[in-house]
N, CA, C and O atoms as a MOPAC input file, in Angstrom:
PM7 MOZYME 1SCF
protein

 N      0.88900 1    -1.15000 1    -0.16800 1
 C     -0.01600 1     0.00300 1    -0.01800 1
 C      0.85500 1     1.18700 1    -0.03300 1
 O      0.32700 1     2.29700 1    -0.08400 1
 N      2.14500 1     1.06600 1     0.00700 1
 C      3.05400 1     2.18700 1     0.18300 1
 C      2.81600 1     3.08000 1    -1.12600 1
 O      2.61400 1     4.27300 1    -0.90000 1
 N      2.81300 1     2.67300 1    -2.44500 1
 C      2.63700 1     3.33200 1    -3.40400 1
 C      1.46400 1     3.78400 1    -3.98300 1
 O      1.31100 1     4.47900 1    -4.98700 1
 N      0.47200 1     3.19100 1    -3.04900 1
 C     -0.98800 1     3.55200 1    -3.31200 1
 C     -1.24800 1     5.24300 1    -3.13500 1
 O     -0.59000 1     5.93700 1    -2.36000 1
 N     -2.18100 1     5.67700 1    -3.88300 1
 C     -2.76400 1     7.07900 1    -3.57700 1
 C     -3.95400 1     6.95800 1    -2.69300 1
 O     -4.75700 1     6.04600 1    -2.49800 1
 N     -3.80400 1     8.27100 1    -2.17400 1
 C     -5.02500 1     8.37200 1    -1.07100 1
 C     -6.40100 1     8.26200 1    -1.74100 1
 O     -7.29800 1     7.87000 1    -0.99400 1
 N     -6.73300 1     8.53500 1    -3.00400 1
 C     -8.15500 1     8.52800 1    -3.57600 1
 C     -8.36700 1     7.10300 1    -3.91900 1
 O     -9.50600 1     6.63900 1    -3.86000 1
 N     -7.39300 1     6.39900 1    -4.26200 1
 C     -7.39300 1     4.87700 1    -4.73400 1
 C     -7.90200 1     4.13900 1    -3.43200 1
 O     -8.92500 1     3.45500 1    -3.40800 1
 N     -7.08000 1     4.35500 1    -2.36700 1
 C     -7.32300 1     3.53700 1    -1.07800 1
 C     -8.82000 1     3.91800 1    -0.55900 1
 O     -9.71900 1     3.12000 1    -0.29000 1
 N     -8.85500 1     5.18300 1    -0.49500 1
 C    -10.52900 1     5.71400 1    -0.12300 1
 C    -11.53300 1     5.04700 1    -1.15600 1
 O    -12.61000 1     4.70800 1    -0.66700 1
 N    -11.37700 1     4.84800 1    -2.28100 1
 C    -12.49100 1     4.28700 1    -3.01600 1
 C    -12.57900 1     2.97400 1    -2.52300 1
 O    -13.65000 1     2.55800 1    -2.08000 1
 N    -11.43100 1     2.18300 1    -2.55400 1
 C    -11.44500 1     0.70300 1    -2.04800 1
 C    -12.31900 1     0.56300 1    -0.78500 1
 O    -13.21500 1    -0.25600 1    -0.58400 1
 N    -11.82100 1     1.62900 1     0.09500 1
 C    -12.61900 1     1.44400 1     1.51000 1
 C    -14.09800 1     1.52200 1     1.25800 1
 O    -14.87900 1     0.69200 1     1.72400 1
 N    -14.49400 1     2.61600 1     0.45500 1
 C    -15.83600 1     2.86300 1     0.24300 1
 C    -16.59400 1     1.58400 1    -0.42200 1
 O    -17.76000 1     1.32500 1    -0.12600 1
 N    -15.91300 1     0.88100 1    -1.25400 1
 C    -16.45700 1    -0.34000 1    -1.86300 1
 C    -16.53200 1    -1.54200 1    -0.70100 1
 O    -17.49300 1    -2.30400 1    -0.60300 1
 N    -15.52700 1    -1.57500 1     0.03400 1
 C    -15.55400 1    -2.51700 1     1.04900 1
 C    -16.75700 1    -2.34000 1     2.02900 1
 O    -17.45700 1    -3.30400 1     2.33800 1
 N    -17.00900 1    -0.90600 1     2.57600 1
 C    -18.25000 1    -0.74100 1     3.14300 1
 C    -19.49200 1    -1.17100 1     2.57600 1
 O    -20.38000 1    -1.79600 1     3.15400 1
 N    -19.46800 1    -0.76800 1     1.36400 1
 C    -20.75200 1    -1.24800 1     0.59400 1
 C    -20.93400 1    -2.63400 1     0.51600 1
 O    -22.06800 1    -3.10800 1     0.57700 1
 N    -19.89200 1    -3.36900 1     0.38000 1
 C    -19.89300 1    -4.91200 1     0.37200 1
 C    -20.50100 1    -5.46400 1     1.71800 1
 O    -21.44600 1    -6.25000 1     1.77300 1
 N    -19.81800 1    -4.93600 1     2.80200 1
 C    -20.11600 1    -5.34700 1     4.11700 1
 C    -21.56900 1    -4.84900 1     4.64800 1
 O    -22.19800 1    -5.50100 1     5.48000 1
 N    -21.98800 1    -3.77000 1     4.15400 1
 C    -23.32000 1    -3.19800 1     4.50000 1
 C    -24.52500 1    -4.24800 1     3.46100 1
 O    -25.68700 1    -4.30500 1     3.86200 1
 N    -24.23500 1    -4.81200 1     2.51400 1
 C    -24.94400 1    -5.38800 1     1.80600 1
 C    -25.59300 1    -6.75000 1     2.47400 1
 O    -26.70600 1    -7.23500 1     2.27300 1
 N    -24.52800 1    -7.21000 1     3.33700 1
 C    -24.84200 1    -8.28300 1     4.07600 1
 C    -24.62900 1    -9.59500 1     3.27800 1
 O    -25.01700 1   -10.60700 1     3.86000 1
 N    -24.11300 1    -9.75000 1     2.11400 1
 C    -24.31300 1   -10.94600 1     1.32000 1
 C    -22.94200 1   -11.85500 1     1.42200 1
 O    -22.81700 1   -12.89700 1     0.77700 1
 N    -22.01600 1   -11.38400 1     2.23100 1
 C    -20.63300 1   -12.03200 1     2.44200 1
 C    -20.80200 1   -13.10300 1     3.52600 1
 O    -21.62200 1   -13.04000 1     4.44200 1
 N    -19.96900 1   -14.04500 1     3.32200 1
 C    -19.73900 1   -15.15800 1     4.47000 1
 C    -19.05500 1   -14.48000 1     5.58100 1
 O    -18.54500 1   -13.35900 1     5.55700 1
 N    -19.11300 1   -15.29200 1     6.53600 1
 C    -18.37000 1   -14.74700 1     7.83500 1
 C    -16.94400 1   -14.28300 1     7.57900 1
 O    -16.32700 1   -13.28800 1     7.95700 1
 N    -16.57500 1   -15.45600 1     6.71500 1
 C    -15.24500 1   -15.46800 1     6.42200 1
 C    -14.56800 1   -14.23300 1     5.46700 1
 O    -13.52100 1   -13.60100 1     5.60800 1
 N    -15.48900 1   -14.18100 1     4.57300 1
 C    -15.36800 1   -13.17600 1     3.63700 1
 C    -15.49200 1   -11.62800 1     4.20600 1
 O    -14.84700 1   -10.67200 1     3.77500 1
 N    -16.47400 1   -11.59700 1     5.27900 1
 C    -16.60400 1   -10.37600 1     5.82900 1
 C    -15.36900 1    -9.75700 1     6.67000 1
 O    -14.98200 1    -8.58800 1     6.68600 1
 N    -14.79000 1   -11.04200 1     7.46600 1
 C    -13.67700 1   -10.74300 1     8.34700 1
 C    -12.31900 1   -10.28400 1     7.43100 1
 O    -11.42900 1    -9.61300 1     7.95300 1
 N    -12.25900 1   -10.67600 1     6.14600 1
 C    -11.22400 1   -10.67300 1     5.23700 1
 C    -11.47800 1    -9.21200 1     4.68500 1
 O    -10.52400 1    -8.50100 1     4.36800 1
 N    -12.74800 1    -8.79500 1     4.58200 1
 C    -13.02800 1    -7.46200 1     3.94900 1
 C    -12.72200 1    -6.43100 1     5.04000 1
 O    -12.19500 1    -5.34000 1     4.82200 1
 N    -13.11200 1    -6.89800 1     6.25500 1
 C    -13.17900 1    -5.80900 1     7.39100 1
 C    -11.56600 1    -5.73000 1     7.66200 1
 O    -11.15100 1    -4.63000 1     8.02600 1
 N    -10.73500 1    -6.66200 1     7.53600 1
 C     -9.24800 1    -6.58300 1     7.75400 1
 C     -8.61500 1    -5.70400 1     6.76500 1
 O     -7.79800 1    -4.87400 1     7.16500 1
 N     -8.95600 1    -5.81000 1     5.27500 1
 C     -8.71800 1    -4.93500 1     4.49000 1
 C     -9.01100 1    -3.43400 1     4.68700 1
 O     -8.24700 1    -2.49100 1     4.47800 1
 N    -10.31100 1    -3.41600 1     5.14400 1
 C    -10.89400 1    -2.08800 1     5.17000 1
 C    -10.16500 1    -1.14300 1     6.41600 1
 O    -10.04600 1     0.08200 1     6.41800 1
 N     -9.75800 1    -2.02500 1     7.37400 1
 C     -8.96500 1    -1.38400 1     8.42100 1
 C     -7.71900 1    -0.85200 1     8.01200 1
 O     -7.34300 1     0.27300 1     8.34200 1
 N     -6.99000 1    -1.72100 1     7.22000 1
 C     -5.79200 1    -1.21300 1     6.47900 1
 C     -5.91000 1     0.04300 1     5.64600 1
 O     -5.06800 1     0.93300 1     5.76400 1
 N     -6.85800 1     0.14000 1     4.86400 1
 C     -7.21500 1     1.45100 1     3.96200 1
 C     -7.53300 1     2.43800 1     5.02800 1
 O     -7.05500 1     3.56600 1     4.90600 1
 N     -8.30900 1     2.15000 1     6.09800 1
 C     -8.81800 1     3.30300 1     6.74000 1
 C     -7.46900 1     3.92300 1     7.59800 1
 O     -7.37300 1     5.12600 1     7.84000 1
 N     -6.65900 1     3.13000 1     7.93100 1
 C     -5.29200 1     3.39600 1     8.53600 1
 C     -4.28400 1     4.23000 1     7.67300 1
 O     -3.54300 1     5.10000 1     8.13000 1
 N     -4.35800 1     3.85800 1     6.41600 1
 C     -3.69500 1     4.39700 1     5.31600 1
 C     -4.07900 1     6.00700 1     5.13900 1
 O     -3.40800 1     7.03800 1     5.18700 1
 N     -5.34400 1     5.74900 1     4.93400 1
 C     -6.01300 1     7.11200 1     4.60400 1
 C     -5.81500 1     8.07700 1     5.78200 1
 O     -5.41100 1     9.21300 1     5.53100 1
 N     -6.05600 1     7.73100 1     6.98100 1
 C     -5.95000 1     8.50800 1     8.10700 1
 C     -4.49300 1     9.14200 1     8.31500 1
 O     -4.34800 1    10.32000 1     8.64300 1
 N     -3.49500 1     8.31700 1     8.10900 1
 C     -2.10600 1     8.59100 1     8.05200 1
 C     -1.75100 1     9.65800 1     6.84300 1
 O     -0.97900 1    10.60300 1     7.00400 1
 N     -2.39900 1     9.37800 1     5.67300 1
 C     -2.32600 1    10.68900 1     4.54800 1
 C     -2.83500 1    11.89100 1     4.90700 1
 O     -2.33300 1    12.97300 1     4.60500 1
 N     -3.95500 1    11.70600 1     5.63300 1
 C     -4.74200 1    13.26600 1     6.00200 1
 C     -3.89600 1    13.70200 1     7.16500 1
 O     -3.66900 1    14.90900 1     7.07700 1
 N     -3.38400 1    13.18400 1     8.15600 1
 C     -2.47300 1    13.54900 1     9.06800 1
 C     -1.14900 1    14.21400 1     8.50700 1
 O     -0.70400 1    15.28900 1     8.90800 1
 N     -0.61200 1    13.46200 1     7.57100 1
 C      0.63200 1    14.04100 1     6.80900 1
 C      0.07200 1    15.37400 1     6.25800 1
 O      0.64500 1    16.42100 1     6.55900 1
 N     -1.06000 1    15.38000 1     5.43900 1
 C     -1.57000 1    16.58200 1     4.80800 1
 C     -1.70900 1    17.75700 1     5.59500 1
 O     -1.41900 1    18.87800 1     5.17600 1
 N     -2.27600 1    17.44500 1     7.05400 1
 C     -2.43000 1    18.46600 1     7.83600 1
 C     -1.19600 1    19.05600 1     8.47300 1
 O     -1.17700 1    20.22800 1     8.84700 1
 N     -0.24800 1    18.30800 1     8.58700 1
 C      1.02400 1    18.70400 1     9.03000 1
 C      1.74300 1    19.54600 1     8.03800 1
 O      2.42000 1    20.52300 1     8.35800 1
 N      1.57500 1    19.14000 1     6.86100 1
 C      2.19100 1    20.00900 1     5.75300 1
 C      1.58600 1    21.26800 1     5.56200 1
 O      2.31300 1    22.22700 1     5.30000 1
 N      0.20000 1    21.43000 1     5.66700 1
 C     -0.50800 1    22.64300 1     5.83100 1
 C     -0.00600 1    23.47800 1     6.90800 1
 O      0.37100 1    24.62300 1     6.66000 1
 N      0.02800 1    23.01300 1     8.05300 1
 C      0.36100 1    23.78800 1     9.19000 1
 C      1.78200 1    24.13800 1     8.91100 1
 O      2.00100 1    25.29400 1     9.27400 1
 N      2.84300 1    23.54400 1     8.38800 1
 C      4.12700 1    24.06000 1     7.97400 1
 C      3.91000 1    25.28400 1     7.04700 1
 O      4.47600 1    26.36600 1     7.20600 1
 N      3.15900 1    25.03500 1     6.20900 1
 C      3.00100 1    26.21000 1     5.00700 1
 C      2.38200 1    27.48300 1     5.70100 1
 O      2.57200 1    28.62800 1     5.29200 1
 N      1.61700 1    27.14900 1     6.79900 1
 C      0.90300 1    28.46000 1     7.45500 1
 C      1.75600 1    29.08800 1     8.65300 1
 O      1.46500 1    30.10100 1     9.29000 1
 N      2.83000 1    28.29900 1     8.81400 1
 C      3.76800 1    29.09900 1     9.93200 1
 C      4.33900 1    30.15400 1     9.58400 1
 O      4.87700 1    30.36800 1     8.49800 1
 N      4.23100 1    31.00900 1    10.67100 1
 C      4.67700 1    32.46600 1    10.54100 1
 C      6.12700 1    32.61500 1    10.69800 1
 O      6.72800 1    31.73800 1    11.31900 1
 N      6.78600 1    33.65100 1    10.19500 1
 C      8.02400 1    34.17200 1    10.41200 1
 C      8.59900 1    33.88600 1    11.87900 1
 O      9.73100 1    33.41600 1    11.99600 1
 N      7.79300 1    34.18000 1    13.01900 1
 C      8.06200 1    34.10400 1    14.22000 1
 C      7.88000 1    32.80500 1    14.65200 1
 O      8.15800 1    32.60900 1    15.83500 1
 N      7.50300 1    31.90800 1    14.03200 1
 C      7.27800 1    30.38100 1    14.40800 1
 C      5.88700 1    29.99100 1    14.91400 1
 O      5.45700 1    28.86900 1    15.18100 1
 N      5.19600 1    31.36300 1    14.99000 1
 C      3.65400 1    30.95300 1    15.42100 1
 C      3.00900 1    30.33300 1    14.07300 1
 O      3.42900 1    30.50300 1    12.92800 1
 N      1.87000 1    29.56100 1    14.49000 1
 C      1.07500 1    28.96600 1    13.34600 1
 C     -0.21000 1    30.15900 1    13.06700 1
 O     -0.81400 1    30.77300 1    13.94700 1
 N     -0.39300 1    30.26000 1    11.69500 1
 C     -1.67000 1    31.03200 1    11.64600 1
 C     -2.72600 1    30.14300 1    10.91300 1
 O     -2.75400 1    29.79800 1     9.73100 1
 N     -3.61800 1    29.85500 1    11.97600 1
 C     -4.85200 1    28.99800 1    11.62800 1
 C     -5.89200 1    29.73300 1    10.65000 1
 O     -6.45600 1    30.80400 1    10.87500 1
 N     -6.01800 1    28.93500 1     9.53400 1
 C     -7.13800 1    29.34600 1     8.69400 1
 C     -8.19500 1    28.51400 1     8.41100 1
 O     -7.97100 1    27.30400 1     8.40500 1
 N     -9.41000 1    28.95800 1     8.15200 1
 C    -10.41200 1    27.84600 1     7.81400 1
 C    -10.32400 1    27.29200 1     6.59700 1
 O     -9.82500 1    27.91500 1     5.66000 1
 N    -10.75800 1    26.16600 1     6.48200 1
 C    -10.56200 1    25.50100 1     5.21600 1
 C    -12.02200 1    25.57100 1     4.39800 1
 O    -12.29100 1    24.87400 1     3.41900 1
 N    -12.84600 1    26.49700 1     4.97000 1
 C    -14.25400 1    26.48600 1     4.31500 1
 C    -14.02800 1    27.13000 1     2.81000 1
 O    -13.02000 1    27.76000 1     2.49000 1
 N    -14.96300 1    26.90400 1     2.09100 1
 C    -15.25100 1    27.44800 1     0.82500 1
 C    -15.26300 1    28.87800 1     0.94500 1
 O    -15.79100 1    29.50600 1     1.86300 1
 N    -14.53600 1    29.44100 1    -0.21600 1
 C    -14.71200 1    31.04600 1    -0.18500 1
 C    -15.63800 1    31.51300 1    -1.39300 1
 O    -15.64700 1    32.65400 1    -1.85600 1
 N    -16.34900 1    30.53500 1    -1.79000 1
 C    -17.20900 1    30.68800 1    -3.05900 1
 C    -18.57300 1    31.35400 1    -2.63400 1
 O    -19.39100 1    31.46300 1    -3.54700 1
 N    -18.92100 1    31.78500 1    -1.47800 1
 C    -20.13900 1    32.49700 1    -1.02300 1
 C    -20.40000 1    33.91900 1    -1.70200 1
 O    -21.38800 1    34.58200 1    -1.38500 1

């Protein structure tokens, strides 16, 4: 999963959730899907944490303080 992209992993996670919610998998298939889903969730979470750290670094002021800005849409 090291070379996988966030979007690809998120899509796989969404597909796994749909399959699990459908309830048509056997217990063993459900466990395997759940295990794979946990791996994708951890990968995505790590990528989001990494992105947050990068944004904070970019917003760091010259004096070392962080300037927090909202990520809300500016399209209003």
